[in-house]
C-alpha positions as CSV (number, residue, x, y, z in Angstrom):
1,M,5.2,-45.3,132.0
2,N,8.0,-47.7,131.6
3,K,10.3,-46.3,128.8
4,N,12.8,-49.0,129.1
5,R,10.4,-51.8,127.4
6,K,12.1,-54.6,125.6
7,G,10.8,-56.6,122.3
8,F,8.9,-55.5,119.5
9,T,5.5,-54.5,118.9
10,L,2.7,-56.5,117.0
11,V,3.0,-53.8,114.1
12,E,6.5,-54.3,113.9
13,L,6.3,-58.0,114.0
14,I,3.7,-57.9,111.1
15,V,5.9,-55.5,109.0
16,V,9.0,-58.2,109.3
17,V,6.8,-61.3,108.5
18,T,5.5,-59.4,105.5
19,I,9.2,-58.4,104.3
20,F,10.3,-62.1,104.9
21,G,7.1,-63.2,103.0
22,V,8.0,-61.1,100.1
23,I,11.7,-62.3,99.9
24,L,10.6,-66.0,100.1
25,G,8.1,-65.6,97.3
26,A,10.7,-64.0,95.3
27,I,13.1,-66.9,96.0
28,L,10.4,-69.7,95.2
29,N,9.6,-67.7,91.9
30,M,13.1,-67.9,91.0
31,I,13.4,-71.5,91.6
32,K,10.1,-72.8,89.8
33,P,11.6,-72.1,86.2
34,A,14.9,-74.1,87.2
35,N,12.6,-76.9,88.8
36,N,10.5,-77.1,85.4
37,V,14.1,-77.3,83.7
38,Y,15.2,-80.0,86.1
39,H,12.1,-82.2,85.4
40,D,12.3,-81.8,81.8
41,A,15.8,-82.7,81.5
42,D,15.3,-85.7,84.0
43,A,12.3,-86.8,81.6
44,T,14.6,-86.6,78.5
45,M,17.8,-88.3,80.3
46,E,15.2,-91.1,81.5
47,S,13.7,-91.8,78.2
48,N,17.0,-91.7,76.6
49,V,18.2,-94.5,78.9
50,I,15.1,-96.5,78.2
51,G,15.5,-96.0,74.3
52,S,19.1,-96.7,74.3
53,G,18.4,-100.1,76.0
54,L,15.8,-101.2,73.8
55,I,18.0,-100.4,70.5
56,D,20.8,-102.4,72.7
57,Y,18.4,-105.3,72.8
58,L,17.6,-105.4,69.3
59,D,21.3,-105.2,68.6
60,D,21.8,-108.4,71.0
61,E,19.1,-110.2,69.3
62,L,19.8,-109.9,65.9
63,R,23.6,-109.9,65.7
64,Y,23.8,-113.6,65.7
65,S,21.0,-114.2,63.7
66,T,21.1,-116.1,60.2
67,N,17.8,-114.8,58.8
68,V,15.9,-111.5,59.1
69,L,12.3,-110.7,57.6
70,V,10.8,-107.5,58.5
71,L,6.7,-107.2,57.7
72,K,6.1,-103.5,58.7
73,D,2.5,-102.4,59.2
74,Y,1.2,-106.0,58.8
75,V,-2.6,-106.0,59.8
76,G,-3.2,-108.9,62.1
77,V,-1.0,-111.7,62.6
78,P,1.1,-113.7,59.9
79,D,0.1,-117.4,59.6
80,V,3.4,-119.3,60.7
81,S,3.6,-123.1,60.4
82,N,4.8,-125.1,63.4
83,S,8.1,-125.5,61.6
84,G,8.7,-121.6,61.4
85,T,7.8,-121.3,58.0
86,I,5.8,-118.3,56.4
87,G,3.9,-119.2,53.1
88,A,6.1,-121.0,50.4
89,S,9.3,-119.4,51.0
90,G,11.0,-122.4,52.7
91,V,12.8,-120.2,55.0
92,T,12.4,-121.0,58.6
93,Y,12.7,-118.8,61.7
94,S,13.0,-119.7,65.5
95,N,11.9,-116.2,66.8
96,C,9.9,-113.1,66.1
97,I,10.2,-109.8,67.6
98,V,6.8,-107.8,67.4
99,I,6.7,-104.2,67.8
100,D,3.1,-103.2,69.7
101,N,2.2,-99.5,69.5
102,N,-1.2,-100.3,69.6
103,N,-2.1,-102.1,73.0
104,L,-1.3,-101.5,76.7
105,R,2.2,-102.7,77.8
106,G,2.1,-106.5,78.4
107,Y,-1.2,-106.7,76.9
108,S,-0.1,-110.1,75.0
109,L,1.4,-111.9,77.9
110,K,-0.7,-114.9,78.9
111,N,-0.4,-113.7,82.8
112,Y,-2.1,-110.3,81.8
113,S,-4.8,-109.8,84.2
114,G,-7.4,-107.8,81.8
115,S,-7.1,-105.2,84.6
116,D,-5.7,-101.7,83.8
117,T,-4.9,-101.0,87.3
118,D,-2.6,-103.8,88.2
119,T,0.6,-102.0,87.1
120,A,1.5,-98.1,86.8
121,A,1.8,-98.6,83.2
122,K,-1.5,-100.0,82.7
123,R,-3.2,-97.3,85.0
124,M,-1.5,-94.7,83.1
125,G,-2.7,-96.3,79.7
126,A,1.0,-96.4,78.6
127,K,1.6,-98.1,74.9
128,G,4.3,-99.1,72.8
129,C,6.8,-102.0,73.7
130,I,8.9,-104.6,72.0
131,L,7.7,-108.4,72.3
132,N,9.8,-111.5,71.9
133,V,8.2,-114.6,70.8
134,G,10.0,-117.9,70.9
135,K,9.6,-121.5,70.0
136,V,8.5,-120.2,66.5
137,N,10.0,-123.1,64.8
138,T,8.1,-125.6,67.1
139,E,4.8,-124.0,68.0
140,G,4.5,-121.4,65.3
141,L,3.6,-117.8,66.3
142,N,2.0,-118.2,69.5
143,F,1.8,-115.2,71.8
144,N,1.8,-117.4,75.1
145,N,5.4,-117.8,74.4
146,S,6.0,-114.2,74.5
147,A,7.7,-111.7,76.6
148,V,8.3,-107.9,77.0
149,A,11.7,-107.1,76.2
150,R,13.6,-105.9,79.1
151,G,10.5,-106.5,81.3
152,V,7.2,-104.1,81.6
153,D,9.1,-102.3,84.4
154,F,12.2,-101.1,82.3
155,Y,9.9,-98.7,80.4
156,D,8.8,-96.9,83.4
157,N,5.6,-95.3,82.8
158,Y,6.4,-93.8,79.2
159,K,4.4,-94.3,76.0
160,F,6.6,-95.1,73.2
161,D,6.1,-94.9,69.3
162,I,8.5,-97.6,67.8
163,S,9.2,-98.2,64.1
164,A,11.4,-100.3,62.4
165,S,12.2,-101.2,58.7
166,I,15.2,-102.7,56.6
167,S,17.6,-100.6,54.3
168,K,20.8,-101.5,52.2
169,I,23.8,-99.6,51.8
170,E,25.9,-101.5,49.1
171,E,26.1,-104.9,50.7
172,M,25.4,-104.1,54.3
173,Y,21.9,-104.2,55.8
174,T,20.8,-102.3,58.7
175,L,17.6,-102.4,60.7
176,D,16.6,-98.6,61.0
177,V,14.8,-98.1,64.3
178,S,13.1,-95.0,65.4
179,L,11.6,-94.5,69.1
180,T,9.8,-91.3,70.3
181,A,8.9,-90.9,73.8
182,Y,5.8,-89.6,75.7
183,Q,5.7,-88.6,79.3
184,P,2.6,-88.8,81.3
185,T,0.9,-85.9,83.1
186,Y,-2.0,-86.3,85.5
187,E,-4.6,-83.9,84.9
188,N,-8.5,-83.7,85.9
189,G,-8.6,-87.4,87.0
190,S,-7.0,-88.6,83.9
191,Y,-3.4,-89.2,82.3
192,T,-2.3,-87.8,79.2
193,F,0.9,-88.2,77.2
194,T,3.1,-85.2,76.0
195,K,5.9,-85.6,73.7
196,T,9.4,-85.2,75.3
197,K,12.2,-83.4,73.9
198,Y,13.5,-87.2,73.0
199,K,13.7,-88.9,69.9
200,K,16.0,-91.6,69.0
201,D,16.9,-93.0,65.5
202,A,19.5,-95.9,65.4
203,A,20.7,-98.4,62.9
204,V,21.1,-102.0,64.0
205,N,23.9,-103.5,61.9
206,L,22.6,-106.7,60.4
207,T,26.2,-108.0,58.9
208,N,26.4,-110.9,61.1
209,I,29.6,-111.5,62.5
210,N,28.8,-114.8,63.4
211,I,28.4,-115.9,59.6
212,D,30.9,-118.5,58.1
213,E,31.1,-119.6,54.7
214,G,28.4,-121.8,54.0
215,D,26.0,-120.6,56.8
216,S,22.6,-119.4,55.7
217,Y,22.1,-115.6,55.7
218,N,19.1,-114.2,54.0
219,V,18.0,-110.6,54.8
220,N,14.7,-110.1,53.2
221,D,13.4,-106.5,52.1
222,Y,10.4,-105.8,54.4
223,K,6.9,-105.3,52.8
224,D,5.1,-102.1,53.8
225,F,1.6,-103.4,54.2
226,S,0.1,-99.9,54.6
227,I,0.9,-99.2,51.1
228,A,0.7,-102.5,49.3
229,P,-0.9,-105.5,51.2
230,D,0.4,-109.0,50.1
231,Y,-1.1,-111.7,52.3
232,V,-0.4,-114.3,49.5
233,T,3.4,-114.2,49.9
234,Y,3.0,-113.5,53.8
235,P,-0.4,-115.2,54.6
236,R,-2.7,-113.9,57.5
237,A,-3.9,-116.0,60.0
238,T,-7.6,-115.5,60.1
239,T,-8.5,-117.1,63.7
240,A,-6.6,-117.2,66.9
241,P,-5.0,-120.5,68.0
242,S,-6.7,-122.7,70.9
243,G,-5.5,-121.5,74.3
244,C,-5.2,-117.7,73.5
245,T,-6.3,-115.1,76.1
246,A,-9.0,-112.8,75.5
247,Q,-6.4,-109.9,74.5
248,Q,-4.4,-112.4,72.6
249,E,-7.2,-112.7,70.2
250,K,-7.8,-109.1,69.5
251,Y,-4.2,-109.2,67.7
252,Y,-5.9,-111.6,64.9
253,S,-8.5,-108.7,64.3
254,L,-8.6,-107.9,60.3
255,D,-9.4,-104.1,61.1
256,A,-7.4,-101.8,58.9
257,S,-5.8,-100.0,62.1
258,N,-4.9,-103.2,63.9
259,T,-1.1,-103.1,62.7
260,Y,2.1,-104.3,64.1
261,T,5.4,-104.6,62.8
262,Y,7.0,-108.3,63.0
263,I,10.7,-109.0,62.8
264,F,11.4,-112.8,62.2
265,Y,14.8,-114.4,62.6
266,D,16.8,-117.6,63.3
267,K,19.1,-118.1,66.2
268,T,19.4,-122.1,66.0
269,T,22.8,-121.9,65.2
270,V,25.0,-122.8,68.0
271,S,28.4,-121.4,67.0
272,S,30.6,-122.8,69.9
273,S,29.9,-126.5,68.9
274,K,28.9,-125.7,65.3
275,T,25.7,-127.8,65.3
276,Y,23.0,-127.0,62.7
277,S,19.6,-127.6,62.3
278,V,18.2,-129.9,59.6
279,K,14.5,-129.8,59.1
280,F,12.3,-131.6,56.8
281,I,8.8,-130.3,55.6
282,Y,6.1,-130.8,53.2
283,S,6.2,-128.7,50.2
284,A,4.2,-125.9,49.4
285,S,2.9,-127.6,46.4
286,D,1.9,-131.0,48.5
287,P,-1.1,-132.4,47.0
288,D,-2.9,-132.1,50.7
289,S,-3.3,-128.7,51.2
290,T,-3.6,-129.1,55.0
291,L,0.2,-130.6,55.1
292,R,1.7,-127.8,53.0
293,G,4.6,-126.2,54.9
294,K,4.3,-128.5,58.1
295,Q,7.2,-129.9,59.7
296,I,7.9,-133.7,59.1
297,D,11.1,-133.8,61.3
298,T,14.2,-132.1,62.6
299,K,17.5,-133.0,63.4
300,S,20.6,-131.4,65.0
301,V,23.8,-132.2,62.7
302,K,27.3,-131.4,63.4
303,A,29.1,-129.1,60.9
304,G,30.4,-131.0,58.2
305,T,28.5,-134.3,58.4
306,V,27.6,-135.9,55.1
307,Y,23.8,-136.6,56.0
308,K,22.2,-139.7,54.4
309,A,19.1,-140.2,56.5
310,P,16.2,-138.2,55.7
311,P,12.7,-139.3,56.7
312,S,10.8,-142.2,54.8
313,M,7.8,-140.9,53.1
314,P,5.0,-143.2,52.1
315,S,3.7,-143.4,48.5
316,R,0.5,-141.6,47.3
317,T,-1.9,-143.0,44.7
318,G,-1.4,-140.9,41.3
319,Y,2.0,-139.6,42.2
320,G,5.5,-141.0,41.6
321,T,8.5,-141.6,44.2
322,P,8.5,-138.4,46.4
323,Y,12.1,-136.6,46.4
324,W,13.8,-133.8,48.6
325,V,14.7,-130.3,47.5
326,D,16.6,-127.7,49.4
327,S,15.6,-124.2,50.0
328,K,16.5,-123.2,46.5
329,N,14.8,-125.8,45.0
330,N,17.6,-127.7,44.1
331,V,17.1,-131.8,44.2
332,A,18.9,-133.2,47.1
333,D,20.8,-136.5,46.6
334,F,20.8,-138.3,50.0
335,T,22.2,-141.6,48.4
336,T,25.5,-140.0,48.4
337,G,24.9,-137.7,51.2
338,V,24.4,-133.8,51.7
339,T,27.2,-132.0,53.5
340,I,25.7,-130.0,56.4
341,N,27.5,-126.7,56.7
342,K,24.5,-124.4,57.7
343,D,21.0,-124.6,58.7
344,M,19.1,-126.4,56.3
345,V,15.4,-127.0,55.2
346,F,14.3,-129.9,52.9
347,S,10.9,-129.9,51.4
348,C,9.2,-133.3,50.2
349,V,8.1,-133.1,46.6
350,Y,5.3,-135.4,45.2
351,P,5.6,-135.7,41.5
352,P,2.3,-136.5,39.7
353,V,2.4,-139.5,37.1
354,A,1.3,-139.6,33.7
355,P,-1.5,-137.0,33.2
356,K,-5.1,-138.0,34.0
357,A,-7.9,-137.6,31.8
358,Q,-10.1,-134.6,31.9
359,F,-13.9,-134.5,31.7
360,N,-16.4,-131.6,30.9
361,V,-18.8,-130.9,33.8
362,T,-21.6,-128.5,33.1
363,F,-23.2,-126.2,35.4
364,E,-26.6,-124.7,34.4
365,N,-28.5,-121.5,35.3
366,I,-32.0,-121.2,37.0
367,N,-33.8,-121.3,33.7
368,G,-31.7,-124.4,32.5
369,S,-29.3,-122.6,30.1
370,T,-25.6,-123.4,30.4
371,F,-23.7,-121.1,33.1
372,T,-20.2,-122.5,32.4
373,T,-18.5,-125.6,31.7
374,T,-15.4,-126.6,33.4
375,K,-12.8,-129.5,33.1
376,V,-12.0,-131.9,36.0
377,Y,-9.5,-134.4,36.0
378,D,-10.8,-138.3,36.3
379,G,-11.5,-139.1,39.7
380,D,-11.6,-135.7,41.4
381,F,-14.6,-133.5,42.5
382,A,-15.8,-130.5,40.7
383,N,-15.1,-126.9,42.3
384,D,-17.5,-124.2,42.9
385,P,-17.8,-122.0,40.0
386,G,-19.7,-119.3,41.8
387,I,-23.5,-118.2,41.6
388,P,-25.6,-118.6,38.3
389,T,-25.7,-115.5,36.0
390,D,-29.6,-115.3,35.9
391,M,-29.6,-115.2,39.7
392,D,-31.1,-111.8,41.2
393,T,-28.6,-111.0,44.1
394,I,-30.9,-108.3,45.6
395,K,-33.8,-110.5,45.9
396,Q,-32.3,-114.3,46.2
397,D,-29.5,-116.0,48.0
398,F,-27.4,-118.7,46.6
399,V,-27.6,-121.9,48.5
400,K,-25.7,-124.6,46.7
401,W,-24.9,-126.5,43.6
402,V,-26.6,-129.9,43.3
403,Y,-26.3,-133.1,41.1
404,K,-29.1,-132.9,38.5
405,S,-29.8,-136.5,38.5
406,D,-30.0,-136.6,42.4
407,N,-30.6,-133.3,44.4
408,S,-29.5,-134.9,47.4
409,K,-25.7,-135.0,46.2
410,G,-23.5,-132.1,46.2
411,L,-20.3,-131.0,44.6
412,T,-18.3,-133.3,47.1
413,D,-20.5,-136.3,46.6
414,V,-20.1,-136.9,42.9
415,T,-16.8,-138.2,41.4
416,I,-16.2,-137.4,37.9
417,T,-15.5,-140.1,35.6
418,D,-17.1,-139.0,32.2
419,N,-18.7,-136.0,30.3
420,S,-22.3,-136.3,31.6
421,V,-22.2,-134.8,34.9
422,V,-24.5,-131.6,35.0
423,F,-25.0,-129.5,38.2
424,V,-27.9,-127.2,39.1
425,P,-28.3,-124.2,41.4
426,V,-30.4,-124.0,44.5
427,V,-31.6,-120.5,45.2
428,Q,-33.7,-119.1,48.1
429,N,-35.9,-115.9,47.8
430,K,-35.1,-113.2,50.4
431,H,-37.8,-111.6,52.3
432,K,-39.2,-108.2,51.3
433,V,-38.8,-105.6,53.9
434,E,-40.4,-101.9,53.8
435,F,-40.5,-99.0,55.9
436,K,-43.4,-96.6,56.6
437,L,-43.2,-92.9,57.9
438,N,-46.5,-91.3,59.2
439,G,-48.6,-94.0,57.9
440,S,-47.0,-93.7,54.1
441,L,-45.0,-96.1,52.8
442,I,-41.2,-95.0,51.7
443,N,-40.8,-96.8,48.4
444,A,-37.1,-95.8,48.1
445,S,-36.5,-98.0,51.4
446,T,-37.5,-101.3,50.6
447,I,-34.9,-103.8,50.8
448,Y,-34.6,-107.6,50.8
449,V,-33.3,-109.6,53.8
450,S,-32.2,-113.3,53.9
451,D,-34.3,-115.7,55.8
452,G,-33.1,-115.2,59.5
453,Q,-31.3,-112.3,59.3
454,Y,-31.8,-108.9,60.6
455,A,-33.0,-105.7,58.8
456,T,-31.3,-102.3,58.8
457,Y,-33.0,-99.0,57.6
458,P,-31.1,-98.2,54.4
459,G,-31.7,-94.4,54.4
460,A,-31.5,-91.1,56.5
461,I,-33.0,-91.3,60.1
462,P,-36.6,-89.8,59.8
463,V,-37.4,-86.2,61.2
464,P,-40.6,-86.0,63.0
465,S,-43.2,-83.2,61.8
466,D,-43.4,-82.3,65.7
467,T,-40.5,-80.7,66.9
468,T,-41.0,-81.7,70.6
469,K,-40.4,-85.1,69.4
470,V,-37.1,-87.1,68.3
471,F,-36.7,-90.6,66.4
472,D,-36.8,-93.6,68.7
473,K,-36.5,-96.7,66.7
474,W,-38.1,-98.9,63.9
475,V,-40.5,-101.3,65.2
476,V,-42.7,-104.0,63.4
477,E,-46.1,-102.4,62.0
478,G,-48.8,-103.3,64.6
479,K,-46.3,-104.5,67.0
480,S,-43.6,-103.2,69.4
481,D,-40.8,-105.9,68.1
482,D,-37.5,-103.7,67.8
483,I,-35.6,-103.9,64.3
484,S,-32.3,-105.0,66.0
485,S,-33.8,-107.8,67.7
486,T,-36.4,-109.2,64.9
487,P,-35.0,-111.8,63.0
488,I,-36.9,-111.6,59.4
489,T,-38.6,-114.8,58.6
490,S,-41.5,-113.4,56.2
491,D,-42.3,-110.4,54.3
492,T,-42.1,-107.3,56.9
493,V,-43.0,-103.5,57.3
494,F,-41.4,-101.5,59.8
495,V,-42.8,-98.0,61.0
496,A,-40.9,-95.2,62.7
497,Q,-41.5,-94.7,66.4
498,F,-40.6,-91.6,68.0
499,K,-40.2,-90.4,71.7
500,D,-40.3,-87.0,73.6
501,K,-37.2,-84.9,72.9
502,P,-34.8,-84.8,75.7
503,T,-34.6,-81.6,77.7
504,L,-31.2,-80.0,77.8
505,P,-29.9,-79.1,81.2
506,S,-30.6,-75.4,82.2
507,G,-28.2,-72.9,80.6
508,S,-26.5,-75.3,78.1
509,S,-26.4,-76.4,74.5
510,K,-25.7,-79.7,72.8
511,V,-23.6,-80.9,69.8
512,T,-23.8,-84.4,68.5
513,L,-20.8,-85.4,66.6
514,H,-21.1,-88.4,64.4
515,I,-18.1,-90.1,63.5
516,V,-19.0,-91.6,60.1
517,N,-15.5,-92.8,59.4
518,A,-12.5,-92.2,61.4
519,P,-10.0,-89.7,60.9
520,S,-7.0,-91.0,58.4
521,G,-4.4,-89.1,60.6
522,N,-4.6,-87.7,64.2
523,N,-7.2,-89.6,66.0
524,L,-8.5,-87.0,68.3
525,V,-10.9,-83.9,69.1
526,Q,-9.1,-80.6,70.0
527,F,-10.8,-77.7,71.9
528,N,-9.7,-74.2,71.4
529,N,-10.5,-71.0,73.3
530,D,-9.9,-67.5,72.7
531,S,-9.3,-64.5,75.2
532,T,-13.0,-63.9,75.7
533,C,-14.3,-67.6,76.6
534,K,-13.0,-70.3,78.7
535,P,-14.6,-73.6,77.6
536,D,-16.9,-75.3,80.1
537,F,-18.0,-78.8,78.8
538,E,-18.7,-82.5,79.3
539,V,-18.6,-85.4,76.9
540,K,-20.9,-88.2,77.0
541,Q,-20.8,-91.7,74.8
542,G,-24.5,-93.0,75.3
543,N,-25.3,-92.2,79.1
544,V,-21.6,-92.4,80.3
545,T,-19.8,-89.3,80.9
546,I,-16.1,-89.9,79.3
547,V,-15.0,-86.1,79.8
548,N,-15.7,-83.3,82.2
549,R,-13.4,-80.4,81.7
550,I,-13.2,-76.7,82.3
551,Q,-10.0,-75.3,80.8
552,D,-8.4,-72.0,79.7
553,W,-6.0,-73.5,77.3
554,S,-5.7,-75.5,74.0
555,G,-6.1,-79.1,74.7
556,C,-7.0,-82.4,73.4
557,I,-9.5,-85.1,74.5
558,L,-11.0,-88.2,72.9
559,A,-7.6,-89.3,71.6
560,G,-7.5,-92.5,70.2
561,R,-11.3,-93.0,70.8
562,L,-12.7,-92.0,67.3
563,T,-13.6,-94.9,65.5
564,S,-16.0,-95.3,62.5
565,N,-19.9,-95.1,63.6
566,T,-19.5,-93.8,66.9
567,D,-21.5,-90.8,68.5
568,Y,-20.6,-88.3,71.0
569,D,-22.7,-85.6,72.8
570,F,-21.0,-82.5,73.8
571,Y,-22.8,-80.4,76.3
572,F,-21.5,-76.9,77.0
573,Y,-22.2,-74.1,79.4
574,S,-19.9,-71.5,78.3
575,D,-20.9,-68.9,76.0
576,K,-19.6,-70.8,73.0
577,L,-17.5,-74.1,72.1
578,I,-14.8,-74.0,69.4
579,F,-13.3,-77.4,68.4
580,N,-12.2,-79.5,65.7
581,V,-11.4,-83.2,64.7
582,A,-8.2,-84.3,63.6
583,Y,-6.7,-80.8,62.9
584,K,-9.3,-80.5,60.1
585,N,-11.7,-77.4,59.9
586,T,-12.8,-75.6,63.1
587,M,-16.4,-75.0,64.0
588,T,-17.9,-72.7,66.5
589,F,-21.1,-73.3,68.2
590,V,-23.1,-70.6,70.2
591,N,-24.7,-71.4,73.6
592,N,-28.3,-70.5,73.0
593,G,-30.4,-73.8,74.0
594,T,-29.7,-75.2,70.6
595,D,-29.3,-79.0,70.1
596,Y,-26.8,-79.1,67.3
597,E,-25.7,-81.9,65.0
598,V,-22.4,-82.5,62.9
599,W,-20.9,-85.2,61.2
600,F,-17.2,-86.1,60.3
601,V,-17.0,-87.9,57.0
602,N,-14.3,-88.2,54.7
603,D,-11.6,-86.3,56.9
604,Q,-14.2,-83.2,57.1
605,L,-16.4,-81.8,59.5
606,T,-19.8,-80.9,58.3
607,D,-23.2,-79.9,59.4
608,V,-24.8,-81.6,56.6
609,N,-26.0,-85.1,56.8
610,P,-24.1,-87.4,54.6
611,N,-27.1,-89.4,54.1
């Protein structure tokens, strides 16, 4: 035997490698917490840089403004004229900042592709940004003129919640801004956003350093529209302008959750040359309602100029010579001239001449009795007074008012010149719609439907006597015509149609969750677990699986999806499933093959059908 061998035996090598492995594992285990701290600190620092950049942007934009108006929690889009006015205030704005926390970043831009995969922010579902809309004083509020502040890429992949409002301390106004950042995390095939340690609160000083004596400076207190809607003072646009993209049109939705913050301001003053904008508009009381607030002309005038050349306005029948008033409703004397030392807006007022004679116009009920009598100026048309008092609104539809002496003429066809005019109503009977269950008429479910409209069942969904069946749909008696696709043109009876109850997957139970009305607060479903059970479930909306998850920690799904009148099916394979909606009452379901059904109504989770 050779007793002078060199090297190590296999056992010795294994022992050495094992020792090194233990040492390396210990080192990596020590590094991991430090690595987590690094990533957390990096996320906080990066979101702080973005937040500070957005605050600086607002400060740069508003520091030289001459008017500021904040509409906070405004539903939809304000109705802004082409001259940059809102309502009857007479104040004009050249720019508007929109804080959008609802839509994917860049959603409002005219070059938005509609695809959620063309940028990283869209793939991740990142929301929250500041938009700047220009040309407000020439094109109104048009999202085709919008740009994302600092650019889409500046926000990186973070989600932001941004809010702003005006406050006043003594004589100094500030725009109070709050930004909260959420960092994306990729998990189980999708991104979720987790709040970082970052939250920035800042006050942008609105005491304009560019203001000279005589300049216009009017910081308006904001209206919190979530508390007290006031669409009369700041009217709302009900339709999107032509040329909008499909995404931009969604801003005009009147859904209560479709809220944005609008910051209007004016930057038309050119301080270096001291040139001011002088605008001429139709007054808010103009006899022609389609012209009110619209721009007539605009001029760029040097500071100190005594201006004497307003637009020449045509005369109107029934009204005196038009005159001009400034934004404070003071009459402007252009014969001697008006000194221009600030941006100014003048409104054209048409004063009525001597009062016209008024005549009584009578409106009759269906039975010929007097419904109401209104007064109308000589030569004008009568206004619609509403529906007659003896009309059955459940069984009848009001069509129109017609001239009693000639039924072919309506309100806009008859000029009032004396007290003899009488209008009568035209009504149309609705169609009677009844529902049958198992051959018997459900009297409580009789409704009346306008001609050509569609019926909807007014009661609870019928339950079959056969436990192997489930309700399918309502169909016309003796036919297969579905209630949802059959317009009502005559008295109709619908019958309940049932189908075989679907078989649940082996080893599972199902919970059907009906969102009757959406949560008022956190819009999510949260799943919990205890130490004895790890949730194993999938969630479907219709036939589409939207979540498929096994987890051993508390987590949230369906965040932001919960809208009124939506249903979700939860199939679970674990021994039990525990969840709550919007942090309200928690419910536990045992996996025993049962088909559970629950409702979320008025911020409560219940197993009692509210219908």
